[in-house]
C-alpha positions in Angstrom: -124.9 5.8 176.0 -128.4 5.9 175.1 -131.1 5.0 177.7 -132.6 1.6 177.2 -135.5 2.8 178.6 -136.0 5.9 176.3 -138.8 5.9 173.8 -136.4 7.1 171.1 -134.1 3.7 171.9 -137.0 1.8 170.8 -137.1 3.3 167.1 -133.6 4.6 166.8 -130.2 2.8 167.1 -127.7 4.9 169.6 -126.3 7.0 167.3 -129.2 8.2 165.6 -130.7 8.8 169.1 -127.7 11.2 169.9 -127.9 13.0 166.5 -131.7 13.7 166.8 -130.4 15.1 170.4 -128.0 17.0 169.2 -130.7 18.3 166.7 -133.1 19.0 169.5 -130.7 21.0 171.8 -129.5 23.4 168.7 -133.5 23.8 168.3 -134.1 24.7 172.2 -130.8 26.9 172.7 -130.1 24.6 175.6 -129.7 21.2 177.1 -132.5 19.6 178.3 -132.8 18.5 182.3 -134.9 15.6 180.9 -134.9 14.6 177.2 -138.4 12.3 177.7 -140.3 15.1 178.1 -139.3 16.4 174.6 -139.5 13.1 172.5 -142.8 13.0 174.0 -143.8 16.3 172.8 -142.2 15.4 169.1 -144.1 12.3 169.3 -147.1 12.3 167.2 -149.9 9.6 167.8 -149.5 8.3 163.7 -146.4 6.4 165.1 -149.1 4.2 167.3 -147.2 3.9 170.3 -149.0 3.4 173.7 -151.5 6.6 174.3 -149.1 7.9 177.4 -146.0 8.4 174.7 -147.9 10.7 172.1 -147.9 14.4 172.5 -151.7 14.9 173.3 -151.5 16.0 177.0 -148.4 17.8 176.7 -150.0 19.9 173.4 -153.3 20.6 175.8 -150.6 22.0 178.5 -148.6 23.9 176.6 -151.8 25.4 174.4 -152.8 26.9 178.1 -149.1 27.8 179.1 -148.5 30.0 175.6 -152.1 31.5 175.6 -150.7 32.7 179.3 -148.0 33.6 178.0 -149.0 35.4 174.9 -152.0 37.0 177.1 -149.3 38.5 179.6 -146.8 40.2 176.7 -149.8 41.9 175.1 -150.9 43.2 178.8 -147.6 44.8 179.0 -147.1 46.0 175.7 -150.7 47.9 174.8 -151.3 49.1 178.5 -153.8 51.5 177.6 -156.0 49.0 174.7 -159.1 47.4 175.7 -160.1 44.0 176.2 -161.2 43.2 172.8 -157.8 44.6 171.3 -155.7 42.4 173.0 -158.0 39.2 172.6 -158.1 39.9 168.8 -154.5 40.1 168.9 -153.5 37.1 170.8 -155.8 35.0 168.3 -154.1 36.3 165.7 -150.8 35.5 167.6 -151.6 32.0 168.2 -154.1 30.7 165.8 -153.6 27.3 164.7 -152.4 28.4 161.0 -149.8 30.6 162.3 -148.3 28.1 164.9 -148.3 25.6 162.2 -146.2 28.4 160.0 -143.8 29.2 163.2 -143.0 25.4 163.8 -142.2 24.6 160.3 -139.9 27.8 159.7 -138.2 26.8 163.3 -137.8 23.4 161.8 -139.6 21.4 164.2 -141.5 19.8 160.8 -137.9 17.9 160.5 -137.3 16.6 164.1 -141.3 15.8 164.6 -141.9 11.9 165.0 -144.9 11.1 163.1 -145.9 8.6 159.6 -144.5 9.9 157.2 -145.9 7.8 154.6 -149.1 9.7 155.4 -149.4 12.5 152.9 -151.8 14.0 154.4 -150.2 14.5 157.9 -147.3 16.3 156.1 -149.6 19.2 154.8 -151.8 19.1 158.0 -151.7 21.8 161.0 -149.7 18.5 163.2 -146.4 21.1 163.6 -148.3 23.6 165.5 -149.7 21.3 167.9 -146.2 20.1 168.1 -145.2 23.6 169.0 -147.9 23.9 171.7 -146.4 20.3 173.1 -142.8 21.5 173.3 -144.1 24.7 175.1 -145.7 22.3 177.5 -142.3 20.4 177.5 -140.3 23.5 178.4 -142.3 24.6 181.0 -142.1 21.0 182.8 -138.7 20.8 182.6 -137.5 24.4 182.9 -140.3 26.3 185.1 -142.5 29.4 184.2 -140.0 32.6 184.2 -137.8 30.2 181.5 -140.7 29.1 179.4 -141.6 32.8 179.0 -138.1 34.1 178.0 -138.1 31.1 175.7 -141.3 32.2 173.7 -140.4 35.9 173.5 -136.7 35.0 172.2 -137.7 32.2 169.7 -141.5 32.7 168.8 -142.3 36.3 169.1 -139.0 38.3 168.2 -138.3 36.3 165.5 -141.4 35.3 164.2 -144.6 37.3 164.9 -144.1 41.3 164.0 -146.9 43.4 166.0 -146.6 46.3 163.4 -147.8 43.9 161.1 -150.3 41.7 162.9 -152.0 45.0 164.0 -152.6 46.0 160.4 -154.3 42.6 159.7 -158.0 42.3 159.7 -159.2 39.7 162.1 -162.5 39.5 160.7 -161.1 37.7 157.1 -164.7 36.6 156.9 -166.1 40.3 156.1 -163.0 40.9 153.4 -164.0 37.5 151.7 -167.7 38.3 151.8 -167.0 41.7 150.3 -164.8 40.1 147.2 -167.6 37.7 146.7 -169.8 40.1 146.6 -168.5 41.9 144.3 -167.7 39.4 142.1 -171.1 38.3 141.8 -171.0 35.0 143.8 -172.2 33.6 146.9 -170.0 32.1 150.0 -171.0 30.1 152.4 -169.1 28.3 155.6 -169.7 24.6 155.7 -169.0 22.2 158.6 -167.2 19.4 157.7 -166.2 17.6 160.5 -166.8 17.6 164.1 -164.7 15.6 166.9 -163.4 15.7 169.5 -159.4 16.2 170.5 -158.0 16.7 173.5 -161.4 17.0 175.5 -162.0 19.8 173.4 -164.9 19.7 170.2 -162.7 20.5 167.0 -164.8 21.7 164.4 -163.2 21.5 160.3 -165.2 24.0 158.1 -165.1 25.0 154.3 -165.3 28.1 152.7 -167.0 27.6 149.7 -167.9 29.9 146.8 -170.4 29.0 144.4 -170.7 25.5 145.1 -166.9 24.9 145.2 -165.1 24.4 148.4 -162.0 26.3 148.2 -160.4 26.1 151.7 -160.6 24.3 154.9 -159.7 25.7 158.5 -159.8 24.0 161.8 -160.4 25.6 165.7 -162.3 24.9 169.0 -164.6 26.8 168.3 -166.8 27.5 164.8 -165.9 31.0 164.8 -162.2 30.3 165.1 -162.2 27.5 162.1 -164.4 29.5 159.9 -161.3 32.7 160.2 -158.7 30.2 159.5 -160.4 28.8 156.0 -161.6 32.9 155.3 -157.4 33.4 155.8 -156.9 30.3 153.4 -159.4 31.2 151.3 -158.2 34.5 150.6 -154.3 33.7 150.2 -155.2 31.2 147.6 -157.6 33.6 145.4 -154.9 36.4 146.3 -157.1 38.7 147.2 -155.4 42.0 148.4 
C-alpha cells in the first residue's frame, strides 16, 4: 500500500507509485530501505515543491561522496602516479558533462521527476546532478562501504574506461586554440552567467569563435566551465 505521507503519493496514484518504485529497484539493483530518500534524490526543483522536497541537498552530499570514492579508487589503481595525474583523472571522471552522459545511459532521465514541459531542462545537465543526488541517497540509506561497491559496479566499470580516459587530453582549451589558430580564426571564452547553486558559484562560459557562440559549459569554477565548453565545441566542430 502506498504511504500517504510520501511525496510520490501526492503526484502519483498508488499503481503509478508501485511502478515507479519497481523501476527504481531495477535501476539500483537492490531494494532501498528508505524509499523517500530516493524519491527526493530524483525530484528536481522545477516541480515547485517545498525546498526540502527537491534533490539539491542530496546533490551536495553526493557530489562530495562521489569525489571521495573516485579519489580513493584512483589512489589505489595508480600507486605510483603523482597528484597532478590523479587530479586530472578525477576531473575526467566526474565532470558535469561526463556524469550527465552516464546518467542518461543508466536511464535516470526516464525516472527523474522534473517539469517535462520545460524543453530547456531536457537538454540540460540536470541528470548528472540527479546522479550525484542518487549517490547521496545510497550513502545515507546503505552506508559508505556499500556506496563504494555500487559506484564501482554501476558507474566506473560499465561507463568509464581508464585506458580511454588516460588518452584524453584534459586541456581541451589548448586543443581548441590550436585548431582555431590553424584556421586563422579567433577564440575567446566568455562568462555568460554566474549564480549561487548549493552554496557555491556556478559559472556558465561560452566558447566563441569569430564572434559566434559555438558551445557552453558549466562548472563551479571558470577553469572547469571553460574546459566543458571547449569539449563541447570540439565535438560540435568534429575536431580530431
